[in-house]
C-alpha positions as CSV (number, residue, x, y, z in Angstrom):
1,M,0.0,0.0,0.0
2,S,1.1,3.6,-0.5
3,A,2.6,5.0,2.6
4,H,0.4,8.1,2.5
5,I,-3.0,6.5,1.9
6,S,-4.2,3.8,4.2
7,L,-6.1,0.7,3.2
8,Q,-9.1,1.9,5.2
9,R,-9.2,5.1,3.2
10,R,-9.1,3.2,-0.1
11,I,-12.0,1.1,1.2
12,S,-14.0,4.2,2.2
13,D,-13.5,5.7,-1.3
14,Y,-14.5,2.4,-3.0
15,L,-17.7,2.2,-1.0
16,A,-18.6,5.8,-1.6
17,E,-18.1,5.3,-5.4
18,R,-20.3,2.2,-5.4
19,R,-23.0,4.1,-3.5
20,R,-22.9,6.9,-6.0
21,L,-23.5,4.3,-8.7
22,G,-26.7,3.2,-7.0
23,F,-25.5,0.1,-5.2
24,V,-27.0,-0.7,-1.8
25,L,-24.2,-2.1,0.3
26,H,-25.7,-3.7,3.4
27,S,-22.6,-5.5,4.7
28,Q,-19.7,-4.4,2.6
29,D,-18.5,-1.8,5.2
30,T,-18.1,-4.4,7.9
31,F,-16.7,-7.0,5.6
32,L,-13.9,-4.8,4.1
33,T,-13.2,-3.0,7.4
34,G,-12.6,-6.5,8.8
35,F,-10.0,-7.1,6.1
36,A,-8.3,-3.8,6.8
37,R,-8.0,-4.7,10.5
38,F,-6.6,-8.1,9.7
39,V,-3.9,-6.5,7.4
40,A,-3.0,-4.0,10.2
41,S,-2.8,-6.9,12.7
42,R,-0.3,-8.6,10.5
43,H,1.8,-5.4,10.3
44,H,1.8,-5.9,6.6
45,R,3.7,-3.4,4.5
46,G,3.7,-3.0,0.7
47,A,1.5,-4.5,-1.9
48,L,-1.3,-6.8,-0.8
49,T,-0.7,-10.5,-1.6
50,V,-2.9,-13.4,-2.5
51,E,-1.6,-15.3,0.5
52,L,-2.6,-12.5,2.9
53,M,-6.1,-12.4,1.4
54,A,-6.6,-16.2,1.6
55,D,-5.4,-16.2,5.2
56,W,-8.0,-13.6,6.1
57,I,-10.8,-15.4,4.4
58,R,-10.0,-18.7,6.1
59,Q,-10.1,-17.1,9.5
60,C,-13.5,-15.4,9.0
61,K,-16.3,-16.8,11.0
62,D,-13.7,-17.9,13.6
63,G,-12.3,-20.4,11.1
64,Q,-15.6,-22.3,11.0
65,G,-16.3,-21.5,7.3
66,T,-16.7,-23.9,4.4
67,S,-15.1,-23.8,1.0
68,G,-18.4,-22.5,-0.2
69,T,-18.5,-19.6,2.2
70,W,-14.8,-18.9,1.5
71,A,-15.6,-18.8,-2.2
72,R,-18.4,-16.3,-1.7
73,S,-16.1,-14.1,0.5
74,L,-13.4,-14.2,-2.1
75,R,-15.8,-13.0,-4.8
76,K,-16.8,-10.0,-2.7
77,L,-13.1,-9.2,-2.0
78,R,-12.1,-9.5,-5.6
79,S,-14.4,-6.7,-6.5
80,F,-12.6,-4.3,-4.2
81,I,-9.1,-5.6,-5.2
82,R,-10.0,-4.9,-8.9
83,Y,-10.7,-1.3,-7.8
84,L,-7.6,-1.0,-5.7
85,K,-5.3,-2.1,-8.6
86,Q,-6.1,1.2,-10.3
87,F,-4.1,3.0,-7.6
88,E,-1.8,0.1,-6.4
89,P,-0.8,-1.7,-9.6
90,N,1.4,-4.2,-7.6
91,T,-1.6,-5.5,-5.7
92,E,-2.0,-9.2,-6.4
93,M,-5.3,-10.4,-7.9
94,P,-6.5,-13.7,-6.4
95,D,-7.7,-16.3,-8.8
96,E,-11.5,-16.9,-8.4
97,A,-11.0,-20.6,-8.2
98,I,-8.8,-20.7,-5.1
99,F,-11.5,-22.1,-2.9
100,G,-13.4,-23.8,-5.7
101,P,-16.7,-22.6,-7.4
102,V,-19.1,-20.3,-5.6
103,P,-22.1,-22.5,-4.7
104,G,-25.1,-21.7,-6.9
105,R,-28.8,-21.6,-6.1
106,V,-30.4,-24.9,-5.4
107,A,-33.9,-26.2,-6.1
108,P,-36.6,-24.7,-3.7
109,H,-39.5,-26.6,-2.1
110,I,-42.6,-25.8,-4.3
111,Y,-45.6,-25.9,-2.1
112,H,-48.7,-27.9,-3.0
113,E,-51.9,-26.0,-2.6
114,D,-53.0,-28.1,0.3
115,E,-49.8,-27.3,2.1
116,I,-50.5,-23.6,1.9
117,V,-54.0,-24.2,3.1
118,E,-52.6,-26.2,6.1
119,L,-50.1,-23.4,6.8
120,L,-52.8,-20.7,7.0
121,A,-55.0,-22.9,9.1
122,A,-52.2,-23.6,11.5
123,A,-51.4,-19.8,11.7
124,R,-55.0,-19.2,12.7
125,Q,-54.5,-21.5,15.7
126,L,-51.6,-19.6,17.1
127,G,-51.9,-18.1,20.6
128,P,-52.5,-16.3,22.7
129,H,-56.3,-16.6,22.4
130,G,-58.0,-13.3,21.6
131,S,-54.9,-11.6,20.3
132,L,-54.1,-10.2,16.8
133,R,-51.1,-12.5,16.5
134,P,-52.9,-15.4,14.6
135,K,-54.4,-13.1,12.1
136,T,-51.2,-11.3,11.5
137,F,-49.2,-14.4,10.6
138,E,-52.1,-15.8,8.5
139,T,-52.1,-12.5,6.6
140,L,-48.3,-12.5,6.2
141,F,-48.1,-16.0,4.9
142,G,-51.1,-15.6,2.6
143,L,-49.7,-12.3,1.3
144,M,-46.4,-13.9,0.4
145,A,-48.1,-16.9,-1.3
146,S,-50.5,-14.8,-3.3
147,T,-48.0,-12.1,-4.4
148,G,-44.5,-13.7,-4.3
149,M,-43.2,-10.9,-2.1
150,R,-40.1,-11.2,-0.1
151,V,-40.7,-11.5,3.6
152,S,-38.7,-8.3,4.1
153,E,-41.0,-6.5,1.7
154,A,-44.2,-7.8,3.3
155,I,-43.2,-6.7,6.8
156,G,-41.9,-3.4,5.5
157,L,-45.3,-2.4,4.2
158,R,-46.7,0.8,5.6
159,D,-50.4,1.2,5.9
160,G,-50.4,3.8,3.1
161,D,-48.7,1.4,0.8
162,V,-51.7,-0.9,0.9
163,D,-54.3,0.6,-1.5
164,L,-57.3,-1.7,-1.2
165,K,-59.6,0.7,-3.1
166,H,-57.5,0.1,-6.3
167,G,-56.2,-3.3,-5.3
168,M,-52.6,-2.3,-5.4
169,L,-49.5,-2.6,-3.2
170,I,-46.5,-0.2,-3.3
171,I,-43.2,-1.9,-2.5
172,R,-40.8,0.9,-1.6
173,Q,-37.0,0.8,-1.8
174,T,-36.4,-2.9,-1.9
175,K,-33.0,-4.6,-1.5
176,F,-32.0,-3.3,-5.0
177,A,-33.2,0.2,-4.3
178,K,-36.2,0.0,-6.7
179,S,-39.8,0.6,-5.9
180,R,-42.6,-1.1,-7.7
181,Q,-46.4,-1.6,-7.7
182,L,-48.1,-5.0,-7.3
183,P,-51.7,-5.5,-8.4
184,L,-53.7,-7.8,-6.0
185,H,-56.1,-10.6,-6.7
186,P,-59.6,-9.7,-5.4
187,S,-59.4,-12.5,-2.9
188,A,-56.2,-11.0,-1.5
189,V,-57.9,-7.6,-1.3
190,T,-60.7,-9.2,0.8
191,A,-58.2,-10.8,3.2
192,L,-56.2,-7.6,3.6
193,R,-59.3,-5.6,4.2
194,H,-60.4,-8.1,6.9
195,Y,-57.0,-7.9,8.6
196,R,-57.1,-4.1,8.6
197,R,-60.5,-4.2,10.3
198,Q,-59.2,-6.6,12.9
199,R,-56.1,-4.6,13.6
200,A,-58.2,-1.5,14.2
201,R,-59.6,-3.2,17.3
202,Y,-56.1,-3.1,18.9
203,V,-54.3,-0.1,17.6
204,T,-54.9,3.3,15.9
205,T,-52.8,3.7,12.7
206,T,-51.7,6.3,10.3
207,A,-50.5,6.0,6.7
208,D,-46.9,5.7,8.1
209,S,-47.8,2.9,10.5
210,P,-46.6,-0.6,9.7
211,F,-49.3,-2.7,8.0
212,L,-48.4,-6.0,9.7
213,I,-47.8,-5.3,13.4
214,S,-46.4,-7.1,16.4
215,S,-49.0,-7.7,19.1
216,R,-47.0,-8.7,22.1
217,G,-46.8,-6.5,25.2
218,R,-44.9,-3.3,24.6
219,G,-44.3,-4.3,21.0
220,L,-48.0,-3.8,20.2
221,G,-48.2,-1.7,17.1
222,Q,-44.5,-2.0,16.2
223,P,-43.4,-3.6,12.9
224,L,-43.4,-7.4,12.8
225,G,-39.8,-8.7,13.1
226,E,-38.3,-10.7,10.3
227,R,-36.6,-13.2,12.7
228,Q,-39.9,-13.6,14.5
229,A,-41.6,-14.4,11.2
230,H,-39.1,-17.1,10.3
231,R,-39.2,-18.5,13.8
232,V,-43.0,-18.8,13.8
233,F,-43.0,-20.3,10.2
234,N,-40.4,-22.9,11.1
235,A,-42.4,-24.0,14.2
236,L,-45.6,-24.4,12.2
237,R,-43.7,-26.2,9.4
238,D,-42.2,-28.7,11.8
239,S,-45.6,-29.3,13.4
240,L,-47.2,-30.0,10.0
241,G,-44.6,-32.6,9.0
242,W,-44.3,-31.9,5.3
243,E,-42.2,-34.0,3.0
244,N,-39.3,-31.8,1.8
245,R,-39.1,-31.7,-2.0
246,G,-36.4,-29.1,-2.2
247,A,-32.6,-29.2,-1.9
248,H,-32.5,-27.2,1.3
249,A,-32.5,-28.8,4.7
250,A,-36.3,-28.1,5.0
251,P,-39.1,-26.1,3.3
252,R,-38.5,-22.4,3.9
253,L,-40.6,-19.3,4.3
254,H,-38.9,-17.8,1.2
255,D,-40.1,-20.8,-0.8
256,L,-43.6,-19.3,-0.8
257,R,-42.1,-16.7,-3.2
258,H,-40.6,-19.4,-5.4
259,T,-44.0,-21.2,-5.4
260,F,-45.8,-18.1,-6.7
261,A,-43.3,-17.7,-9.6
262,V,-43.4,-21.4,-10.6
263,R,-47.2,-21.6,-10.4
264,R,-47.5,-18.5,-12.7
265,M,-45.2,-20.1,-15.2
266,L,-47.1,-23.4,-15.2
267,I,-50.4,-21.5,-15.8
268,W,-48.8,-19.7,-18.8
269,Y,-47.5,-22.9,-20.2
270,A,-50.9,-24.5,-19.9
271,D,-52.5,-21.5,-21.6
272,G,-50.0,-21.6,-24.5
273,A,-48.7,-18.1,-23.7
274,D,-45.6,-16.7,-25.1
275,I,-43.3,-17.6,-22.2
276,D,-40.4,-15.4,-23.3
277,R,-42.6,-12.3,-23.4
278,M,-44.4,-13.1,-20.2
279,M,-41.1,-13.7,-18.3
280,L,-40.2,-10.0,-18.5
281,A,-43.5,-9.1,-16.8
282,L,-42.9,-11.7,-14.1
283,S,-39.3,-10.5,-13.6
284,T,-40.5,-6.9,-13.1
285,Y,-43.3,-8.1,-10.8
286,L,-40.9,-10.0,-8.6
287,G,-38.4,-7.2,-8.5
288,H,-35.5,-9.2,-10.1
289,T,-32.7,-7.0,-11.2
290,K,-31.8,-9.4,-14.1
291,I,-34.2,-11.5,-16.0
292,V,-31.8,-14.4,-15.8
293,Y,-32.8,-14.8,-12.2
294,T,-36.4,-15.4,-13.4
295,Y,-35.3,-17.9,-16.1
296,W,-33.4,-19.8,-13.4
297,Y,-36.7,-21.4,-12.4
298,L,-36.8,-23.2,-15.7
299,T,-33.7,-25.2,-14.8
300,A,-34.3,-25.5,-11.0
301,V,-37.8,-26.9,-10.9
302,P,-38.6,-30.4,-12.3
303,E,-42.1,-29.5,-13.4
304,L,-40.8,-26.5,-15.4
305,M,-37.8,-28.5,-16.8
306,A,-40.2,-31.1,-18.2
307,L,-42.4,-28.4,-19.8
308,A,-39.4,-26.6,-21.2
309,G,-38.0,-29.8,-22.6
310,G,-41.3,-30.7,-24.2
311,K,-41.4,-27.2,-25.8
312,F,-37.9,-27.7,-27.2
313,E,-38.8,-31.2,-28.6
314,R,-41.8,-29.7,-30.4
315,F,-39.6,-26.9,-31.8
316,A,-36.9,-29.4,-32.9
317,N,-39.5,-31.6,-34.6
318,I,-40.9,-28.6,-36.5
319,E,-37.4,-27.6,-37.6
320,G,-36.7,-31.1,-38.7
321,D,-39.8,-31.2,-40.8
322,R,-38.7,-28.0,-42.5
323,D,-35.3,-29.4,-43.2
324,E,-36.9,-32.3,-45.0
């Protein structure tokens, strides 16, 4: 490193530039500051080396990481190292394959309709009796299943974002700093209207109040917590004893979002819709930054793989007939 400019200063400049370009950096500050502290603790002088970077990555998470987590960390670090080489040409660039490939996304659990019905019924039985809690979680899970929202987006809704007169939700400033509008099915409008009436019995709200609220003790009226949402879902899931059809350890709350996307594609395939044209609409609806994330479902879900394969076979046969 240059004697007159510290590594931490370079990191701060890098993060500031990324933010000016519109990136939302939730954990990069902590991640890269940790690297700077490690370099300082080694009393390193001169250009950064691959050996130094690899040593730091291995000791992250108290040395309990896996090759997969190391590969992810290396990918994040390489982005900064690429920036740093503009100013410190002697900085070594680590090969992306040092720790093996970065683990990709794996197949989700796609819920059957009866599983979603069971989940909502189990949520209605939550205690304590007479509280808003059962209705809150039933509404959360139903909202995710019917719209494909992320759990963070659902619990981040403000009351003013839920326009039941026009059947529309406003998702503000998501993880990728984009806002979008989601049209609602009439059945979802009815359910959300019912929840709003029930909630009014417990708290007074304004347009800025959270739509889904906590109902426990001093937390009454406060936003529902994301950890709490996952904890409640996991407990209900375990009590229902579903067979896991995904590649994760168990069905997840986030798989409600995947289920929404897959069901929509299956309907389009059944209706003979132009899938490539409709995928852009679905990608926008889900808030994906790249349409490739939406097309991923075609290779990750067996039902869609079979349909896509059948479509390709029909296309190949048509092309073969033309060649003849």
